[in-house]
Biopython code that builds the backbone (N, CA, C, O; Angstrom):
import numpy as np
from Bio.PDB.StructureBuilder import StructureBuilder

atoms = [
    (1, "MET", "N", (133.632, 108.072, 68.445)),
    (1, "MET", "CA", (133.179, 108.764, 69.880)),
    (1, "MET", "C", (131.833, 108.565, 70.540)),
    (1, "MET", "O", (130.744, 108.982, 70.145)),
    (2, "PRO", "N", (132.078, 107.924, 71.509)),
    (2, "PRO", "CA", (130.483, 107.514, 71.731)),
    (2, "PRO", "C", (129.513, 109.324, 71.994)),
    (2, "PRO", "O", (129.769, 110.494, 72.279)),
    (3, "ILE", "N", (128.481, 108.534, 71.689)),
    (3, "ILE", "CA", (127.413, 110.013, 71.811)),
    (3, "ILE", "C", (126.997, 109.879, 73.195)),
    (3, "ILE", "O", (126.665, 108.790, 73.663)),
    (4, "LEU", "N", (127.011, 111.490, 74.190)),
    (4, "LEU", "CA", (126.570, 111.793, 75.180)),
    (4, "LEU", "C", (125.347, 111.843, 75.266)),
    (4, "LEU", "O", (124.768, 112.393, 74.330)),
    (5, "SER", "N", (124.515, 111.292, 76.409)),
    (5, "SER", "CA", (123.551, 111.527, 76.821)),
    (5, "SER", "C", (123.572, 112.738, 77.856)),
    (5, "SER", "O", (124.657, 113.133, 78.283)),
    (6, "ASP", "N", (122.132, 113.452, 78.343)),
    (6, "ASP", "CA", (122.094, 114.733, 78.938)),
    (6, "ASP", "C", (123.481, 115.561, 78.725)),
    (6, "ASP", "O", (124.520, 115.550, 79.384)),
    (7, "THR", "N", (123.098, 116.299, 77.526)),
    (7, "THR", "CA", (123.719, 117.169, 76.565)),
    (7, "THR", "C", (122.730, 118.389, 76.691)),
    (7, "THR", "O", (121.544, 118.318, 77.014)),
    (8, "VAL", "N", (123.512, 119.627, 76.344)),
    (8, "VAL", "CA", (122.509, 120.677, 76.282)),
    (8, "VAL", "C", (122.604, 121.262, 75.153)),
    (8, "VAL", "O", (123.690, 121.840, 75.130)),
    (9, "VAL", "N", (121.970, 121.437, 74.088)),
    (9, "VAL", "CA", (122.158, 121.831, 72.854)),
    (9, "VAL", "C", (121.121, 123.360, 72.079)),
    (9, "VAL", "O", (119.944, 123.450, 72.430)),
    (10, "ARG", "N", (121.520, 124.095, 71.386)),
    (10, "ARG", "CA", (120.515, 124.922, 71.112)),
    (10, "ARG", "C", (120.630, 125.021, 69.954)),
    (10, "ARG", "O", (121.601, 125.230, 69.227)),
    (11, "THR", "N", (118.819, 124.746, 69.648)),
    (11, "THR", "CA", (118.781, 124.278, 68.121)),
    (11, "THR", "C", (117.183, 125.229, 67.936)),
    (11, "THR", "O", (116.506, 125.587, 68.900)),
    (12, "ASP", "N", (116.868, 125.470, 66.629)),
    (12, "ASP", "CA", (115.726, 126.113, 66.685)),
    (12, "ASP", "C", (114.450, 125.063, 66.828)),
    (12, "ASP", "O", (113.351, 125.611, 66.740)),
    (13, "SER", "N", (114.446, 123.759, 67.016)),
    (13, "SER", "CA", (113.207, 123.137, 67.167)),
    (13, "SER", "C", (113.724, 122.078, 68.270)),
    (13, "SER", "O", (114.897, 121.778, 68.492)),
    (14, "SER", "N", (112.517, 121.562, 68.934)),
    (14, "SER", "CA", (112.867, 120.348, 69.880)),
    (14, "SER", "C", (113.807, 119.451, 68.942)),
    (14, "SER", "O", (113.756, 119.407, 67.713)),
    (15, "PRO", "N", (114.733, 118.701, 69.839)),
    (15, "PRO", "CA", (114.947, 117.632, 69.080)),
    (15, "PRO", "C", (114.483, 115.998, 69.182)),
    (15, "PRO", "O", (115.117, 115.002, 68.834)),
    (16, "GLY", "N", (113.448, 116.081, 69.650)),
    (16, "GLY", "CA", (112.408, 114.997, 69.994)),
    (16, "GLY", "C", (112.150, 114.775, 71.185)),
    (16, "GLY", "O", (112.127, 115.622, 72.078)),
    (17, "ALA", "N", (111.904, 113.454, 71.307)),
    (17, "ALA", "CA", (111.522, 112.589, 72.868)),
    (17, "ALA", "C", (112.657, 112.847, 73.606)),
    (17, "ALA", "O", (113.812, 113.023, 73.219)),
    (18, "ASN", "N", (112.092, 112.846, 74.946)),
    (18, "ASN", "CA", (113.275, 112.470, 75.927)),
    (18, "ASN", "C", (114.412, 113.877, 75.863)),
    (18, "ASN", "O", (115.636, 113.786, 75.955)),
    (19, "THR", "N", (113.538, 115.283, 75.662)),
    (19, "THR", "CA", (113.975, 116.409, 75.551)),
    (19, "THR", "C", (113.576, 117.159, 76.965)),
    (19, "THR", "O", (112.614, 116.727, 77.601)),
    (20, "LEU", "N", (114.272, 118.202, 77.407)),
    (20, "LEU", "CA", (113.500, 118.977, 78.264)),
    (20, "LEU", "C", (114.058, 120.685, 77.699)),
    (20, "LEU", "O", (115.214, 121.106, 77.730)),
    (21, "SER", "N", (113.115, 121.244, 77.326)),
    (21, "SER", "CA", (113.154, 122.649, 77.051)),
    (21, "SER", "C", (113.658, 123.617, 78.558)),
    (21, "SER", "O", (113.021, 123.749, 79.604)),
    (22, "LEU", "N", (114.722, 124.067, 78.268)),
    (22, "LEU", "CA", (115.496, 125.235, 79.341)),
    (22, "LEU", "C", (114.969, 126.659, 79.296)),
    (22, "LEU", "O", (114.582, 127.338, 80.247)),
    (23, "LEU", "N", (115.042, 127.057, 77.703)),
    (23, "LEU", "CA", (114.896, 128.366, 77.682)),
    (23, "LEU", "C", (114.600, 127.990, 75.861)),
    (23, "LEU", "O", (114.940, 127.012, 75.195)),
    (24, "PRO", "N", (114.024, 128.924, 75.578)),
    (24, "PRO", "CA", (113.634, 129.150, 74.156)),
    (24, "PRO", "C", (115.061, 128.509, 73.121)),
    (24, "PRO", "O", (116.215, 128.926, 73.218)),
    (25, "HIS", "N", (114.695, 127.670, 72.384)),
    (25, "HIS", "CA", (115.760, 126.796, 71.880)),
    (25, "HIS", "C", (116.813, 126.258, 72.272)),
    (25, "HIS", "O", (117.761, 125.904, 71.570)),
    (26, "VAL", "N", (116.663, 126.146, 73.734)),
    (26, "VAL", "CA", (118.137, 125.538, 74.473)),
    (26, "VAL", "C", (117.126, 123.788, 75.070)),
    (26, "VAL", "O", (115.964, 123.782, 75.477)),
    (27, "PHE", "N", (117.759, 122.923, 74.970)),
    (27, "PHE", "CA", (117.537, 121.533, 75.033)),
    (27, "PHE", "C", (118.393, 120.817, 76.270)),
    (27, "PHE", "O", (119.597, 121.045, 76.153)),
    (28, "VAL", "N", (118.126, 120.186, 77.170)),
    (28, "VAL", "CA", (118.561, 118.846, 77.473)),
    (28, "VAL", "C", (118.217, 117.909, 76.937)),
    (28, "VAL", "O", (117.054, 117.556, 77.132)),
    (29, "VAL", "N", (119.169, 117.021, 75.939)),
    (29, "VAL", "CA", (118.573, 116.085, 75.291)),
    (29, "VAL", "C", (119.139, 114.523, 76.310)),
    (29, "VAL", "O", (120.319, 114.304, 76.584)),
    (30, "ALA", "N", (118.249, 113.839, 76.620)),
    (30, "ALA", "CA", (118.950, 112.979, 77.487)),
    (30, "ALA", "C", (118.403, 111.246, 76.712)),
    (30, "ALA", "O", (117.876, 110.261, 77.228)),
    (31, "ASP", "N", (118.687, 111.438, 75.810)),
    (31, "ASP", "CA", (118.433, 110.636, 74.753)),
    (31, "ASP", "C", (119.204, 110.590, 73.560)),
    (31, "ASP", "O", (119.071, 111.508, 72.750)),
    (32, "ALA", "N", (120.191, 109.421, 73.274)),
    (32, "ALA", "CA", (121.371, 109.279, 72.415)),
    (32, "ALA", "C", (120.949, 109.189, 71.125)),
    (32, "ALA", "O", (121.406, 109.901, 70.231)),
    (33, "ALA", "N", (120.064, 108.319, 70.958)),
    (33, "ALA", "CA", (119.177, 108.934, 69.555)),
    (33, "ALA", "C", (119.072, 109.874, 68.907)),
    (33, "ALA", "O", (119.693, 110.221, 67.902)),
    (34, "ALA", "N", (117.907, 110.552, 69.701)),
    (34, "ALA", "CA", (118.073, 112.310, 69.834)),
    (34, "ALA", "C", (119.048, 113.144, 69.754)),
    (34, "ALA", "O", (118.829, 114.256, 69.275)),
    (35, "MET", "N", (120.046, 112.868, 70.106)),
    (35, "MET", "CA", (121.513, 113.577, 70.302)),
    (35, "MET", "C", (122.309, 113.244, 68.868)),
    (35, "MET", "O", (123.064, 114.084, 68.378)),
    (36, "ALA", "N", (122.094, 112.043, 68.285)),
    (36, "ALA", "CA", (122.788, 111.678, 67.178)),
    (36, "ALA", "C", (121.819, 112.207, 66.218)),
    (36, "ALA", "O", (122.284, 112.281, 65.081)),
    (37, "SER", "N", (120.617, 112.592, 66.342)),
    (37, "SER", "CA", (120.062, 113.277, 65.049)),
    (37, "SER", "C", (120.151, 114.909, 64.963)),
    (37, "SER", "O", (119.745, 115.633, 64.054)),
    (38, "VAL", "N", (120.806, 115.269, 66.183)),
    (38, "VAL", "CA", (120.949, 116.731, 66.345)),
    (38, "VAL", "C", (122.468, 117.046, 66.090)),
    (38, "VAL", "O", (122.764, 118.217, 65.852)),
    (39, "ILE", "N", (123.297, 116.240, 66.117)),
    (39, "ILE", "CA", (124.475, 116.178, 65.378)),
    (39, "ILE", "C", (124.570, 115.814, 63.728)),
    (39, "ILE", "O", (125.399, 116.331, 62.979)),
    (40, "GLU", "N", (123.644, 114.905, 63.346)),
    (40, "GLU", "CA", (123.822, 114.832, 61.902)),
    (40, "GLU", "C", (123.149, 115.856, 61.239)),
    (40, "GLU", "O", (123.395, 115.996, 60.041)),
    (41, "HIS", "N", (122.110, 116.821, 61.938)),
    (41, "HIS", "CA", (121.584, 118.196, 61.201)),
    (41, "HIS", "C", (121.977, 119.540, 61.339)),
    (41, "HIS", "O", (121.451, 120.516, 60.803)),
    (42, "ALA", "N", (123.027, 119.513, 62.164)),
    (42, "ALA", "CA", (123.354, 120.393, 62.890)),
    (42, "ALA", "C", (124.410, 121.244, 62.023)),
    (42, "ALA", "O", (125.321, 120.563, 61.552)),
    (43, "PRO", "N", (124.435, 122.517, 61.756)),
    (43, "PRO", "CA", (125.607, 123.248, 61.043)),
    (43, "PRO", "C", (126.883, 122.993, 61.737)),
    (43, "PRO", "O", (127.098, 123.108, 62.943)),
    (44, "PRO", "N", (127.770, 122.600, 60.726)),
    (44, "PRO", "CA", (129.386, 122.578, 61.014)),
    (44, "PRO", "C", (129.785, 123.552, 62.578)),
    (44, "PRO", "O", (130.565, 122.938, 63.306)),
    (45, "ASP", "N", (129.442, 124.615, 62.994)),
    (45, "ASP", "CA", (129.841, 125.349, 63.671)),
    (45, "ASP", "C", (128.719, 125.368, 64.961)),
    (45, "ASP", "O", (128.425, 126.352, 65.641)),
    (46, "ALA", "N", (128.239, 124.121, 65.075)),
    (46, "ALA", "CA", (127.213, 124.092, 66.298)),
    (46, "ALA", "C", (128.350, 123.938, 67.492)),
    (46, "ALA", "O", (129.570, 123.819, 67.376)),
    (47, "ARG", "N", (127.379, 123.989, 68.889)),
    (47, "ARG", "CA", (128.105, 123.874, 70.431)),
    (47, "ARG", "C", (127.741, 122.985, 70.983)),
    (47, "ARG", "O", (126.511, 123.014, 70.951)),
    (48, "TYR", "N", (128.215, 121.851, 71.697)),
    (48, "TYR", "CA", (127.426, 121.101, 72.265)),
    (48, "TYR", "C", (128.230, 121.347, 74.066)),
    (48, "TYR", "O", (129.429, 121.433, 74.331)),
    (49, "PHE", "N", (127.493, 121.382, 74.653)),
    (49, "PHE", "CA", (127.752, 121.390, 76.200)),
    (49, "PHE", "C", (127.638, 120.012, 77.006)),
    (49, "PHE", "O", (126.481, 119.600, 77.085)),
    (50, "ALA", "N", (128.189, 119.564, 77.354)),
    (50, "ALA", "CA", (128.320, 117.931, 78.227)),
    (50, "ALA", "C", (128.928, 118.287, 79.432)),
    (50, "ALA", "O", (129.888, 119.028, 79.639)),
    (51, "GLY", "N", (128.057, 117.493, 80.380)),
    (51, "GLY", "CA", (128.840, 117.331, 81.842)),
    (51, "GLY", "C", (128.109, 118.203, 82.715)),
    (51, "GLY", "O", (127.817, 119.342, 82.350)),
    (52, "PHE", "N", (127.698, 117.620, 84.175)),
    (52, "PHE", "CA", (127.441, 118.418, 85.129)),
    (52, "PHE", "C", (128.289, 118.102, 86.799)),
    (52, "PHE", "O", (128.977, 117.216, 87.306)),
    (53, "VAL", "N", (127.698, 119.475, 87.197)),
    (53, "VAL", "CA", (128.312, 119.497, 88.287)),
    (53, "VAL", "C", (127.233, 119.802, 89.440)),
    (53, "VAL", "O", (126.422, 120.714, 89.276)),
    (54, "GLY", "N", (127.238, 118.984, 90.665)),
    (54, "GLY", "CA", (126.228, 119.187, 91.603)),
    (54, "GLY", "C", (126.583, 119.066, 92.832)),
    (54, "GLY", "O", (127.758, 118.727, 92.977)),
    (55, "TRP", "N", (125.885, 119.250, 93.921)),
    (55, "TRP", "CA", (126.387, 119.524, 95.104)),
    (55, "TRP", "C", (125.392, 118.983, 95.809)),
    (55, "TRP", "O", (124.287, 119.184, 95.305)),
    (56, "GLY", "N", (125.399, 118.187, 97.088)),
    (56, "GLY", "CA", (124.193, 117.794, 97.940)),
    (56, "GLY", "C", (124.074, 119.021, 99.165)),
    (56, "GLY", "O", (124.656, 120.033, 99.556)),
    (57, "GLU", "N", (123.126, 118.331, 99.401)),
    (57, "GLU", "CA", (122.768, 119.544, 100.762)),
    (57, "GLU", "C", (124.110, 119.754, 101.805)),
    (57, "GLU", "O", (124.693, 118.819, 102.353)),
    (58, "GLY", "N", (124.464, 121.205, 101.949)),
    (58, "GLY", "CA", (125.542, 121.268, 102.672)),
    (58, "GLY", "C", (126.919, 120.845, 102.110)),
    (58, "GLY", "O", (127.826, 120.897, 102.940)),
    (59, "GLU", "N", (127.217, 120.487, 101.017)),
    (59, "GLU", "CA", (128.554, 119.903, 100.728)),
    (59, "GLU", "C", (128.914, 121.476, 99.935)),
    (59, "GLU", "O", (130.110, 121.765, 99.972)),
    (60, "LEU", "N", (128.095, 122.386, 99.310)),
    (60, "LEU", "CA", (128.922, 123.650, 98.713)),
    (60, "LEU", "C", (129.674, 124.539, 100.188)),
    (60, "LEU", "O", (130.850, 124.899, 100.250)),
    (61, "ASP", "N", (128.717, 124.716, 101.164)),
    (61, "ASP", "CA", (128.945, 125.422, 102.600)),
    (61, "ASP", "C", (130.401, 124.640, 102.896)),
    (61, "ASP", "O", (131.518, 125.154, 102.849)),
    (62, "ALA", "N", (130.122, 123.487, 103.160)),
    (62, "ALA", "CA", (131.498, 122.746, 103.321)),
    (62, "ALA", "C", (132.743, 123.185, 102.856)),
    (62, "ALA", "O", (133.530, 123.702, 103.649)),
    (63, "GLY", "N", (133.095, 123.012, 101.374)),
    (63, "GLY", "CA", (133.827, 123.581, 100.546)),
    (63, "GLY", "C", (134.541, 124.682, 100.849)),
    (63, "GLY", "O", (135.758, 124.857, 100.913)),
    (64, "ILE", "N", (133.350, 125.618, 101.080)),
    (64, "ILE", "CA", (133.802, 127.295, 100.957)),
    (64, "ILE", "C", (134.454, 127.490, 102.478)),
    (64, "ILE", "O", (135.105, 128.517, 102.674)),
    (65, "GLU", "N", (134.312, 126.635, 103.434)),
    (65, "GLU", "CA", (134.394, 126.901, 104.819)),
    (65, "GLU", "C", (136.199, 126.523, 105.142)),
    (65, "GLU", "O", (136.662, 126.643, 106.276)),
]
sb = StructureBuilder()
sb.init_structure("model")
sb.init_model(0)
sb.init_chain("A")
sb.init_seg("    ")
for serial, (resi, resn, name, xyz) in enumerate(atoms, 1):
    if name == "N":
        sb.init_residue(resn, " ", resi, " ")
    sb.init_atom(name, np.array(xyz, "f"), 0.0, 1.0, " ", f" {name:<3s}", serial, name[0])
structure = sb.get_structure()
């Protein structure tokens, strides 16, 4: 299975370089090596959330109408 980048993880400490803290203990990981380290050291019941949905200016309004 390929390592996904731009993944949100919950961990007690920063996963390392190329990460962004969203909330205490919640990080966006944008680096495959950092994500591999998180997976390697994560408890077996860890949860990973990958994916993104975004809208350009006016797209959401147009979709609702």
